[in-house]
PyMOL Python script that loads the backbone (N, CA, C, O; Angstrom):
from pymol import cmd

cmd.read_pdbstr("""\
ATOM      1  N   UNK A   1      17.353  -0.622 -24.125  1.00  0.00           N
ATOM      2  CA  UNK A   1      16.411  -0.526 -22.991  1.00  0.00           C
ATOM      3  C   UNK A   1      16.431   0.470 -22.391  1.00  0.00           C
ATOM      4  O   UNK A   1      15.378   1.040 -22.103  1.00  0.00           O
ATOM      5  N   UNK A   2      17.615   0.947 -22.043  1.00  0.00           N
ATOM      6  CA  UNK A   2      17.354   2.371 -21.354  1.00  0.00           C
ATOM      7  C   UNK A   2      16.286   3.961 -22.236  1.00  0.00           C
ATOM      8  O   UNK A   2      15.548   4.895 -21.923  1.00  0.00           O
ATOM      9  N   UNK A   3      16.663   3.582 -22.944  1.00  0.00           N
ATOM     10  CA  UNK A   3      15.768   4.868 -23.934  1.00  0.00           C
ATOM     11  C   UNK A   3      14.439   4.330 -24.142  1.00  0.00           C
ATOM     12  O   UNK A   3      13.482   4.833 -24.731  1.00  0.00           O
ATOM     13  N   UNK A   4      14.527   3.482 -23.692  1.00  0.00           N
ATOM     14  CA  UNK A   4      12.674   2.635 -23.895  1.00  0.00           C
ATOM     15  C   UNK A   4      12.420   3.035 -22.554  1.00  0.00           C
ATOM     16  O   UNK A   4      11.559   3.895 -22.370  1.00  0.00           O
ATOM     17  N   UNK A   5      13.009   2.566 -21.627  1.00  0.00           N
ATOM     18  CA  UNK A   5      12.396   3.394 -20.217  1.00  0.00           C
ATOM     19  C   UNK A   5      12.194   4.704 -19.856  1.00  0.00           C
ATOM     20  O   UNK A   5      11.204   5.194 -19.311  1.00  0.00           O
ATOM     21  N   UNK A   6      13.674   5.468 -20.362  1.00  0.00           N
ATOM     22  CA  UNK A   6      13.104   6.847 -20.457  1.00  0.00           C
ATOM     23  C   UNK A   6      12.107   7.358 -21.074  1.00  0.00           C
ATOM     24  O   UNK A   6      11.456   8.351 -20.751  1.00  0.00           O
ATOM     25  N   UNK A   7      11.962   6.579 -22.103  1.00  0.00           N
ATOM     26  CA  UNK A   7      10.228   6.980 -23.077  1.00  0.00           C
ATOM     27  C   UNK A   7       9.382   6.301 -22.560  1.00  0.00           C
ATOM     28  O   UNK A   7       8.432   6.050 -23.301  1.00  0.00           O
ATOM     29  N   UNK A   8       9.339   5.893 -21.564  1.00  0.00           N
ATOM     30  CA  UNK A   8       8.403   5.709 -20.753  1.00  0.00           C
ATOM     31  C   UNK A   8       7.840   5.912 -19.533  1.00  0.00           C
ATOM     32  O   UNK A   8       6.843   5.588 -18.888  1.00  0.00           O
ATOM     33  N   UNK A   9       9.181   6.794 -19.408  1.00  0.00           N
ATOM     34  CA  UNK A   9       8.674   7.546 -17.872  1.00  0.00           C
ATOM     35  C   UNK A   9       8.161   8.910 -18.533  1.00  0.00           C
ATOM     36  O   UNK A   9       7.301   9.642 -18.043  1.00  0.00           O
ATOM     37  N   UNK A  10       8.924   9.142 -19.872  1.00  0.00           N
ATOM     38  CA  UNK A  10       8.174  11.089 -20.141  1.00  0.00           C
ATOM     39  C   UNK A  10       7.059  10.612 -20.547  1.00  0.00           C
ATOM     40  O   UNK A  10       6.316  11.592 -20.498  1.00  0.00           O
ATOM     41  N   UNK A  11       6.460   9.748 -20.916  1.00  0.00           N
ATOM     42  CA  UNK A  11       5.335   9.312 -21.189  1.00  0.00           C
ATOM     43  C   UNK A  11       4.500   9.714 -19.695  1.00  0.00           C
ATOM     44  O   UNK A  11       3.955  10.788 -19.439  1.00  0.00           O
ATOM     45  N   UNK A  12       4.569   8.804 -19.042  1.00  0.00           N
ATOM     46  CA  UNK A  12       4.085   8.858 -17.520  1.00  0.00           C
ATOM     47  C   UNK A  12       3.943  10.362 -17.009  1.00  0.00           C
ATOM     48  O   UNK A  12       2.910  10.996 -16.790  1.00  0.00           O
ATOM     49  N   UNK A  13       4.964  10.662 -16.911  1.00  0.00           N
ATOM     50  CA  UNK A  13       4.786  12.414 -16.491  1.00  0.00           C
ATOM     51  C   UNK A  13       4.033  12.876 -17.123  1.00  0.00           C
ATOM     52  O   UNK A  13       3.008  13.411 -16.702  1.00  0.00           O
ATOM     53  N   UNK A  14       4.503  12.736 -18.760  1.00  0.00           N
ATOM     54  CA  UNK A  14       3.189  13.759 -19.516  1.00  0.00           C
ATOM     55  C   UNK A  14       1.717  13.743 -19.486  1.00  0.00           C
ATOM     56  O   UNK A  14       0.908  14.576 -19.894  1.00  0.00           O
ATOM     57  N   UNK A  15       1.556  12.615 -18.915  1.00  0.00           N
ATOM     58  CA  UNK A  15       0.334  12.380 -18.637  1.00  0.00           C
ATOM     59  C   UNK A  15      -0.506  12.238 -17.229  1.00  0.00           C
ATOM     60  O   UNK A  15      -0.261  11.322 -16.444  1.00  0.00           O
ATOM     61  N   UNK A  16      -1.149  12.868 -17.071  1.00  0.00           N
ATOM     62  CA  UNK A  16      -1.843  13.194 -15.305  1.00  0.00           C
ATOM     63  C   UNK A  16      -2.423  12.231 -14.922  1.00  0.00           C
ATOM     64  O   UNK A  16      -2.211  11.689 -13.837  1.00  0.00           O
ATOM     65  N   UNK A  17      -3.492  11.763 -16.010  1.00  0.00           N
ATOM     66  CA  UNK A  17      -4.025  10.606 -15.912  1.00  0.00           C
ATOM     67  C   UNK A  17      -3.120   9.202 -15.745  1.00  0.00           C
ATOM     68  O   UNK A  17      -3.315   8.813 -14.593  1.00  0.00           O
ATOM     69  N   UNK A  18      -2.434   8.515 -16.269  1.00  0.00           N
ATOM     70  CA  UNK A  18      -1.327   7.904 -16.651  1.00  0.00           C
ATOM     71  C   UNK A  18      -0.692   7.867 -15.263  1.00  0.00           C
ATOM     72  O   UNK A  18      -0.745   6.802 -14.647  1.00  0.00           O
ATOM     73  N   UNK A  19      -0.186   8.768 -14.794  1.00  0.00           N
ATOM     74  CA  UNK A  19       0.493   9.584 -13.591  1.00  0.00           C
ATOM     75  C   UNK A  19       0.139   8.634 -11.835  1.00  0.00           C
ATOM     76  O   UNK A  19       0.696   8.165 -10.843  1.00  0.00           O
ATOM     77  N   UNK A  20      -1.342   8.882 -12.557  1.00  0.00           N
ATOM     78  CA  UNK A  20      -2.203   8.849 -11.117  1.00  0.00           C
ATOM     79  C   UNK A  20      -2.349   7.255 -10.923  1.00  0.00           C
ATOM     80  O   UNK A  20      -2.128   6.688  -9.854  1.00  0.00           O
ATOM     81  N   UNK A  21      -2.722   6.666 -12.018  1.00  0.00           N
ATOM     82  CA  UNK A  21      -2.814   5.192 -12.109  1.00  0.00           C
ATOM     83  C   UNK A  21      -1.825   4.355 -11.648  1.00  0.00           C
ATOM     84  O   UNK A  21      -1.950   3.449 -10.825  1.00  0.00           O
ATOM     85  N   UNK A  22      -0.367   4.879 -12.499  1.00  0.00           N
ATOM     86  CA  UNK A  22       0.906   4.382 -11.813  1.00  0.00           C
ATOM     87  C   UNK A  22       1.456   4.253 -10.434  1.00  0.00           C
ATOM     88  O   UNK A  22       2.151   3.321 -10.028  1.00  0.00           O
ATOM     89  N   UNK A  23       0.948   5.605  -9.565  1.00  0.00           N
ATOM     90  CA  UNK A  23       0.802   5.967  -8.062  1.00  0.00           C
ATOM     91  C   UNK A  23       0.154   5.181  -7.589  1.00  0.00           C
ATOM     92  O   UNK A  23       0.518   4.643  -6.543  1.00  0.00           O
ATOM     93  N   UNK A  24      -1.360   4.759  -8.377  1.00  0.00           N
ATOM     94  CA  UNK A  24      -2.506   3.864  -7.043  1.00  0.00           C
ATOM     95  C   UNK A  24      -1.717   2.358  -7.442  1.00  0.00           C
ATOM     96  O   UNK A  24      -1.374   1.650  -6.495  1.00  0.00           O
ATOM     97  N   UNK A  25      -1.500   1.992  -8.543  1.00  0.00           N
ATOM     98  CA  UNK A  25      -0.753   0.658  -8.340  1.00  0.00           C
ATOM     99  C   UNK A  25       0.281   0.585  -7.978  1.00  0.00           C
ATOM    100  O   UNK A  25       0.549  -0.599  -8.184  1.00  0.00           O
ATOM    101  N   UNK A  26       1.532   1.250  -7.346  1.00  0.00           N
ATOM    102  CA  UNK A  26       2.244   1.160  -6.540  1.00  0.00           C
ATOM    103  C   UNK A  26       2.002   1.377  -5.113  1.00  0.00           C
ATOM    104  O   UNK A  26       2.692   0.874  -4.226  1.00  0.00           O
ATOM    105  N   UNK A  27       0.888   2.227  -4.904  1.00  0.00           N
ATOM    106  CA  UNK A  27       0.694   2.540  -3.560  1.00  0.00           C
ATOM    107  C   UNK A  27       0.143   1.184  -3.003  1.00  0.00           C
ATOM    108  O   UNK A  27       0.414   0.663  -1.921  1.00  0.00           O
ATOM    109  N   UNK A  28      -1.045   0.537  -4.406  1.00  0.00           N
ATOM    110  CA  UNK A  28      -1.580  -0.521  -3.615  1.00  0.00           C
ATOM    111  C   UNK A  28      -0.613  -1.738  -3.283  1.00  0.00           C
ATOM    112  O   UNK A  28      -0.736  -2.592  -2.405  1.00  0.00           O
ATOM    113  N   UNK A  29       0.346  -1.579  -4.197  1.00  0.00           N
ATOM    114  CA  UNK A  29       1.315  -2.806  -3.925  1.00  0.00           C
ATOM    115  C   UNK A  29       1.893  -2.964  -2.570  1.00  0.00           C
ATOM    116  O   UNK A  29       1.909  -3.888  -1.756  1.00  0.00           O
ATOM    117  N   UNK A  30       2.348  -1.796  -2.596  1.00  0.00           N
ATOM    118  CA  UNK A  30       2.992  -1.489  -0.886  1.00  0.00           C
ATOM    119  C   UNK A  30       1.776  -1.142  -0.014  1.00  0.00           C
ATOM    120  O   UNK A  30       2.243  -1.117   1.125  1.00  0.00           O
ATOM    121  N   UNK A  31       1.199  -1.019   0.018  1.00  0.00           N
ATOM    122  CA  UNK A  31      -0.039  -1.431   1.084  1.00  0.00           C
ATOM    123  C   UNK A  31       0.051  -2.688   1.329  1.00  0.00           C
ATOM    124  O   UNK A  31       0.367  -3.099   2.445  1.00  0.00           O
ATOM    125  N   UNK A  32      -0.189  -3.397   0.418  1.00  0.00           N
ATOM    126  CA  UNK A  32      -0.277  -5.095   0.586  1.00  0.00           C
ATOM    127  C   UNK A  32       0.860  -5.872   1.372  1.00  0.00           C
ATOM    128  O   UNK A  32       0.674  -6.834   2.117  1.00  0.00           O
ATOM    129  N   UNK A  33       2.267  -5.181   1.019  1.00  0.00           N
ATOM    130  CA  UNK A  33       3.244  -5.663   1.259  1.00  0.00           C
ATOM    131  C   UNK A  33       3.270  -4.888   2.801  1.00  0.00           C
ATOM    132  O   UNK A  33       3.296  -5.856   3.562  1.00  0.00           O
ATOM    133  N   UNK A  34       3.273  -4.249   3.243  1.00  0.00           N
ATOM    134  CA  UNK A  34       2.915  -3.328   4.690  1.00  0.00           C
ATOM    135  C   UNK A  34       1.811  -4.092   5.349  1.00  0.00           C
ATOM    136  O   UNK A  34       2.081  -4.161   6.548  1.00  0.00           O
ATOM    137  N   UNK A  35       1.007  -4.523   5.156  1.00  0.00           N
ATOM    138  CA  UNK A  35      -0.755  -4.905   5.603  1.00  0.00           C
ATOM    139  C   UNK A  35       0.160  -5.999   5.846  1.00  0.00           C
ATOM    140  O   UNK A  35       0.401  -6.265   7.024  1.00  0.00           O
ATOM    141  N   UNK A  36       0.833  -6.830   4.730  1.00  0.00           N
ATOM    142  CA  UNK A  36       0.737  -8.031   5.092  1.00  0.00           C
ATOM    143  C   UNK A  36       1.979  -8.402   6.471  1.00  0.00           C
ATOM    144  O   UNK A  36       1.933  -9.498   7.029  1.00  0.00           O
ATOM    145  N   UNK A  37       2.594  -7.775   6.711  1.00  0.00           N
ATOM    146  CA  UNK A  37       4.101  -7.341   7.434  1.00  0.00           C
ATOM    147  C   UNK A  37       3.717  -7.300   8.854  1.00  0.00           C
ATOM    148  O   UNK A  37       4.080  -8.008   9.793  1.00  0.00           O
ATOM    149  N   UNK A  38       2.768  -6.148   8.785  1.00  0.00           N
ATOM    150  CA  UNK A  38       1.972  -5.842  10.038  1.00  0.00           C
ATOM    151  C   UNK A  38       1.122  -6.708  10.650  1.00  0.00           C
ATOM    152  O   UNK A  38       1.368  -7.233  11.735  1.00  0.00           O
ATOM    153  N   UNK A  39       0.026  -6.905   9.945  1.00  0.00           N
ATOM    154  CA  UNK A  39      -0.720  -7.950   9.926  1.00  0.00           C
ATOM    155  C   UNK A  39       0.335  -9.449  10.806  1.00  0.00           C
ATOM    156  O   UNK A  39      -0.204 -10.131  11.677  1.00  0.00           O
ATOM    157  N   UNK A  40       1.273  -9.612  10.520  1.00  0.00           N
ATOM    158  CA  UNK A  40       2.017 -10.823  11.170  1.00  0.00           C
ATOM    159  C   UNK A  40       2.713 -10.558  12.193  1.00  0.00           C
ATOM    160  O   UNK A  40       3.217 -11.422  12.911  1.00  0.00           O
ATOM    161  N   UNK A  41       2.825  -9.181  12.385  1.00  0.00           N
ATOM    162  CA  UNK A  41       3.735  -8.885  13.472  1.00  0.00           C
ATOM    163  C   UNK A  41       2.120  -8.732  14.795  1.00  0.00           C
ATOM    164  O   UNK A  41       2.187  -9.139  15.955  1.00  0.00           O
ATOM    165  N   UNK A  42       0.949  -8.116  14.220  1.00  0.00           N
ATOM    166  CA  UNK A  42      -0.143  -8.078  15.244  1.00  0.00           C
ATOM    167  C   UNK A  42      -0.635  -9.866  15.694  1.00  0.00           C
ATOM    168  O   UNK A  42      -1.100 -10.422  16.689  1.00  0.00           O
ATOM    169  N   UNK A  43      -0.236 -10.245  14.415  1.00  0.00           N
ATOM    170  CA  UNK A  43      -0.931 -11.585  14.578  1.00  0.00           C
ATOM    171  C   UNK A  43       0.065 -12.707  15.768  1.00  0.00           C
ATOM    172  O   UNK A  43      -0.343 -13.660  16.432  1.00  0.00           O
ATOM    173  N   UNK A  44       1.467 -12.111  15.672  1.00  0.00           N
ATOM    174  CA  UNK A  44       2.202 -12.979  16.621  1.00  0.00           C
ATOM    175  C   UNK A  44       2.757 -12.124  18.180  1.00  0.00           C
ATOM    176  O   UNK A  44       3.406 -12.546  19.137  1.00  0.00           O
ATOM    177  N   UNK A  45       2.288 -11.066  17.944  1.00  0.00           N
ATOM    178  CA  UNK A  45       1.576 -10.408  19.411  1.00  0.00           C
ATOM    179  C   UNK A  45       0.569 -10.798  20.519  1.00  0.00           C
ATOM    180  O   UNK A  45       0.687 -10.829  21.744  1.00  0.00           O
ATOM    181  N   UNK A  46      -0.689 -11.148  19.508  1.00  0.00           N
ATOM    182  CA  UNK A  46      -1.809 -11.460  20.050  1.00  0.00           C
ATOM    183  C   UNK A  46      -2.012 -12.697  20.453  1.00  0.00           C
ATOM    184  O   UNK A  46      -2.801 -12.996  21.349  1.00  0.00           O
ATOM    185  N   UNK A  47      -1.036 -13.811  19.565  1.00  0.00           N
ATOM    186  CA  UNK A  47      -0.990 -15.231  19.753  1.00  0.00           C
ATOM    187  C   UNK A  47      -0.784 -15.130  20.972  1.00  0.00           C
ATOM    188  O   UNK A  47      -1.605 -15.915  21.445  1.00  0.00           O
ATOM    189  N   UNK A  48       0.005 -14.493  22.158  1.00  0.00           N
ATOM    190  CA  UNK A  48       0.715 -15.356  23.576  1.00  0.00           C
ATOM    191  C   UNK A  48      -0.738 -14.263  24.444  1.00  0.00           C
ATOM    192  O   UNK A  48      -0.569 -14.045  25.644  1.00  0.00           O
ATOM    193  N   UNK A  49      -1.778 -13.790  23.902  1.00  0.00           N
ATOM    194  CA  UNK A  49      -2.627 -13.692  25.340  1.00  0.00           C
ATOM    195  C   UNK A  49      -3.628 -14.900  25.503  1.00  0.00           C
ATOM    196  O   UNK A  49      -3.848 -15.868  24.774  1.00  0.00           O
ATOM    197  N   UNK A  50      -4.122 -14.534  26.633  1.00  0.00           N
ATOM    198  CA  UNK A  50      -5.169 -15.470  26.647  1.00  0.00           C
ATOM    199  C   UNK A  50      -6.718 -15.257  26.354  1.00  0.00           C
ATOM    200  O   UNK A  50      -7.624 -16.049  26.609  1.00  0.00           O
ATOM    201  N   UNK A  51      -6.818 -13.923  25.722  1.00  0.00           N
ATOM    202  CA  UNK A  51      -8.312 -13.439  24.649  1.00  0.00           C
ATOM    203  C   UNK A  51      -8.071 -13.491  23.505  1.00  0.00           C
ATOM    204  O   UNK A  51      -7.092 -13.230  22.807  1.00  0.00           O
ATOM    205  N   UNK A  52      -9.201 -13.910  23.325  1.00  0.00           N
ATOM    206  CA  UNK A  52      -9.706 -14.494  21.896  1.00  0.00           C
ATOM    207  C   UNK A  52     -10.287 -13.265  21.280  1.00  0.00           C
ATOM    208  O   UNK A  52     -10.445 -13.561  20.095  1.00  0.00           O
ATOM    209  N   UNK A  53     -10.544 -12.476  21.405  1.00  0.00           N
ATOM    210  CA  UNK A  53     -11.171 -10.895  21.008  1.00  0.00           C
ATOM    211  C   UNK A  53      -9.795 -10.857  19.822  1.00  0.00           C
ATOM    212  O   UNK A  53      -9.719 -11.011  18.603  1.00  0.00           O
ATOM    213  N   UNK A  54      -8.832 -10.571  20.902  1.00  0.00           N
ATOM    214  CA  UNK A  54      -7.566  -9.703  19.700  1.00  0.00           C
ATOM    215  C   UNK A  54      -7.498 -10.455  18.690  1.00  0.00           C
ATOM    216  O   UNK A  54      -7.552 -10.105  17.511  1.00  0.00           O
ATOM    217  N   UNK A  55      -7.350 -11.765  19.217  1.00  0.00           N
ATOM    218  CA  UNK A  55      -6.697 -12.197  17.586  1.00  0.00           C
ATOM    219  C   UNK A  55      -7.774 -12.781  16.226  1.00  0.00           C
ATOM    220  O   UNK A  55      -7.495 -13.424  15.214  1.00  0.00           O
ATOM    221  N   UNK A  56      -9.274 -12.148  16.813  1.00  0.00           N
ATOM    222  CA  UNK A  56     -10.488 -11.733  15.912  1.00  0.00           C
ATOM    223  C   UNK A  56      -9.625 -10.113  15.571  1.00  0.00           C
ATOM    224  O   UNK A  56      -9.031  -9.925  14.509  1.00  0.00           O
ATOM    225  N   UNK A  57      -9.650  -9.799  15.901  1.00  0.00           N
ATOM    226  CA  UNK A  57      -9.490  -7.915  15.727  1.00  0.00           C
ATOM    227  C   UNK A  57      -8.160  -7.831  14.425  1.00  0.00           C
ATOM    228  O   UNK A  57      -8.236  -7.401  13.274  1.00  0.00           O
ATOM    229  N   UNK A  58      -6.817  -8.521  15.287  1.00  0.00           N
ATOM    230  CA  UNK A  58      -5.821  -8.750  14.367  1.00  0.00           C
ATOM    231  C   UNK A  58      -6.381  -8.870  13.153  1.00  0.00           C
ATOM    232  O   UNK A  58      -6.187  -8.036  12.269  1.00  0.00           O
ATOM    233  N   UNK A  59      -7.120  -9.912  13.004  1.00  0.00           N
ATOM    234  CA  UNK A  59      -7.649 -10.432  11.430  1.00  0.00           C
ATOM    235  C   UNK A  59      -8.123  -9.637  10.900  1.00  0.00           C
ATOM    236  O   UNK A  59      -7.698  -9.445   9.761  1.00  0.00           O
ATOM    237  N   UNK A  60      -8.950  -8.977  11.269  1.00  0.00           N
ATOM    238  CA  UNK A  60      -9.954  -7.878  11.094  1.00  0.00           C
ATOM    239  C   UNK A  60      -9.307  -7.084  10.460  1.00  0.00           C
ATOM    240  O   UNK A  60      -9.438  -6.899   9.250  1.00  0.00           O
ATOM    241  N   UNK A  61      -8.807  -6.717  10.926  1.00  0.00           N
ATOM    242  CA  UNK A  61      -7.428  -5.140  10.564  1.00  0.00           C
ATOM    243  C   UNK A  61      -6.662  -5.186   9.525  1.00  0.00           C
ATOM    244  O   UNK A  61      -5.883  -4.279   9.230  1.00  0.00           O
ATOM    245  N   UNK A  62      -6.855  -6.569   8.672  1.00  0.00           N
ATOM    246  CA  UNK A  62      -6.153  -6.467   7.298  1.00  0.00           C
ATOM    247  C   UNK A  62      -6.479  -5.576   6.275  1.00  0.00           C
ATOM    248  O   UNK A  62      -5.711  -4.914   5.578  1.00  0.00           O
ATOM    249  N   UNK A  63      -8.021  -5.640   6.251  1.00  0.00           N
ATOM    250  CA  UNK A  63      -8.640  -5.055   5.006  1.00  0.00           C
ATOM    251  C   UNK A  63      -8.507  -3.293   4.926  1.00  0.00           C
ATOM    252  O   UNK A  63      -8.149  -2.546   4.015  1.00  0.00           O
ATOM    253  N   UNK A  64      -8.983  -3.039   6.353  1.00  0.00           N
ATOM    254  CA  UNK A  64      -8.625  -1.645   6.309  1.00  0.00           C
ATOM    255  C   UNK A  64      -7.613  -1.054   6.575  1.00  0.00           C
ATOM    256  O   UNK A  64      -7.549   0.091   6.128  1.00  0.00           O
ATOM    257  N   UNK A  65      -6.472  -1.548   7.361  1.00  0.00           N
ATOM    258  CA  UNK A  65      -4.988  -1.261   7.270  1.00  0.00           C
ATOM    259  C   UNK A  65      -4.383  -0.875   5.630  1.00  0.00           C
ATOM    260  O   UNK A  65      -3.558  -0.031   5.279  1.00  0.00           O
ATOM    261  N   UNK A  66      -5.199  -1.905   4.809  1.00  0.00           N
ATOM    262  CA  UNK A  66      -4.425  -2.007   3.770  1.00  0.00           C
ATOM    263  C   UNK A  66      -5.320  -0.833   2.799  1.00  0.00           C
ATOM    264  O   UNK A  66      -4.936  -0.168   1.838  1.00  0.00           O
ATOM    265  N   UNK A  67      -6.692  -0.890   3.500  1.00  0.00           N
ATOM    266  CA  UNK A  67      -6.994   0.814   2.656  1.00  0.00           C
ATOM    267  C   UNK A  67      -6.159   2.348   3.258  1.00  0.00           C
ATOM    268  O   UNK A  67      -5.641   3.248   2.597  1.00  0.00           O
ATOM    269  N   UNK A  68      -6.253   2.231   4.350  1.00  0.00           N
ATOM    270  CA  UNK A  68      -5.223   3.711   5.162  1.00  0.00           C
ATOM    271  C   UNK A  68      -4.264   3.604   4.362  1.00  0.00           C
ATOM    272  O   UNK A  68      -4.148   4.578   3.618  1.00  0.00           O
ATOM    273  N   UNK A  69      -3.336   2.585   4.187  1.00  0.00           N
ATOM    274  CA  UNK A  69      -1.640   3.154   3.469  1.00  0.00           C
ATOM    275  C   UNK A  69      -1.953   3.092   2.480  1.00  0.00           C
ATOM    276  O   UNK A  69      -1.559   4.235   2.249  1.00  0.00           O
ATOM    277  N   UNK A  70      -2.468   2.692   1.265  1.00  0.00           N
ATOM    278  CA  UNK A  70      -2.794   3.376   0.091  1.00  0.00           C
ATOM    279  C   UNK A  70      -3.444   4.937   0.143  1.00  0.00           C
ATOM    280  O   UNK A  70      -2.871   5.839  -0.467  1.00  0.00           O
ATOM    281  N   UNK A  71      -4.222   5.099   0.627  1.00  0.00           N
ATOM    282  CA  UNK A  71      -4.968   6.436   1.008  1.00  0.00           C
ATOM    283  C   UNK A  71      -3.721   7.340   1.542  1.00  0.00           C
ATOM    284  O   UNK A  71      -3.723   8.499   1.130  1.00  0.00           O
ATOM    285  N   UNK A  72      -2.751   6.991   2.331  1.00  0.00           N
ATOM    286  CA  UNK A  72      -2.047   7.944   2.694  1.00  0.00           C
ATOM    287  C   UNK A  72      -0.789   8.072   1.959  1.00  0.00           C
ATOM    288  O   UNK A  72      -0.250   9.179   1.986  1.00  0.00           O
ATOM    289  N   UNK A  73      -0.057   6.828   1.102  1.00  0.00           N
ATOM    290  CA  UNK A  73       0.555   6.749   0.098  1.00  0.00           C
ATOM    291  C   UNK A  73       0.176   7.758  -1.205  1.00  0.00           C
ATOM    292  O   UNK A  73       0.888   8.621  -1.719  1.00  0.00           O
ATOM    293  N   UNK A  74      -1.123   7.367  -1.538  1.00  0.00           N
ATOM    294  CA  UNK A  74      -1.789   8.605  -2.746  1.00  0.00           C
ATOM    295  C   UNK A  74      -1.428  10.148  -2.287  1.00  0.00           C
ATOM    296  O   UNK A  74      -0.737  10.799  -3.071  1.00  0.00           O
ATOM    297  N   UNK A  75      -1.805  10.687  -1.216  1.00  0.00           N
ATOM    298  CA  UNK A  75      -1.869  11.451  -0.260  1.00  0.00           C
ATOM    299  C   UNK A  75      -0.078  12.037  -0.680  1.00  0.00           C
ATOM    300  O   UNK A  75       0.406  12.948  -1.353  1.00  0.00           O
ATOM    301  N   UNK A  76       0.305  11.216  -0.065  1.00  0.00           N
ATOM    302  CA  UNK A  76       1.614  11.604   0.214  1.00  0.00           C
ATOM    303  C   UNK A  76       1.980  12.113  -1.870  1.00  0.00           C
ATOM    304  O   UNK A  76       2.148  13.272  -2.250  1.00  0.00           O
ATOM    305  N   UNK A  77       1.996  11.218  -2.534  1.00  0.00           N
ATOM    306  CA  UNK A  77       2.127  11.283  -3.875  1.00  0.00           C
ATOM    307  C   UNK A  77       1.578  12.339  -4.297  1.00  0.00           C
ATOM    308  O   UNK A  77       2.478  12.913  -4.911  1.00  0.00           O
ATOM    309  N   UNK A  78       0.057  13.358  -4.389  1.00  0.00           N
ATOM    310  CA  UNK A  78      -0.315  14.151  -4.685  1.00  0.00           C
ATOM    311  C   UNK A  78       0.628  15.189  -5.245  1.00  0.00           C
ATOM    312  O   UNK A  78       0.331  15.475  -6.405  1.00  0.00           O
ATOM    313  N   UNK A  79       1.459  15.704  -4.869  1.00  0.00           N
ATOM    314  CA  UNK A  79       2.091  17.169  -5.013  1.00  0.00           C
ATOM    315  C   UNK A  79       3.144  16.473  -6.243  1.00  0.00           C
ATOM    316  O   UNK A  79       3.610  17.327  -6.998  1.00  0.00           O
ATOM    317  N   UNK A  80       3.473  15.359  -6.465  1.00  0.00           N
ATOM    318  CA  UNK A  80       4.210  15.094  -7.957  1.00  0.00           C
ATOM    319  C   UNK A  80       3.546  14.531  -8.999  1.00  0.00           C
ATOM    320  O   UNK A  80       4.038  13.991  -9.990  1.00  0.00           O
ATOM    321  N   UNK A  81       2.099  14.726  -8.650  1.00  0.00           N
ATOM    322  CA  UNK A  81       1.095  14.302  -9.508  1.00  0.00           C
ATOM    323  C   UNK A  81       0.812  15.431 -10.722  1.00  0.00           C
ATOM    324  O   UNK A  81      -0.048  15.217 -11.575  1.00  0.00           O
TER     325      UNK A  81
END
""", "prot")
cmd.dss("prot")
cmd.show_as("cartoon", "prot")
cmd.util.cbc("prot")
cmd.orient("prot")
């Protein structure tokens, strides 16, 4: 099993296209988790206000927040690809 994982890691490292794909998938998964956590925090914070627009803003930020996190993670991983 360990030899199989080493062989798979060597394949990923030797192929820039595959390494890019792996980085994008990992960045997407991390972004989904972080965006969900941040959205829950924002919703919890805005729930206690009288304004309705901040609730709408917290809901609307979920998509762009995920995209920003993916781009930041991909940019941070570029030197190792």
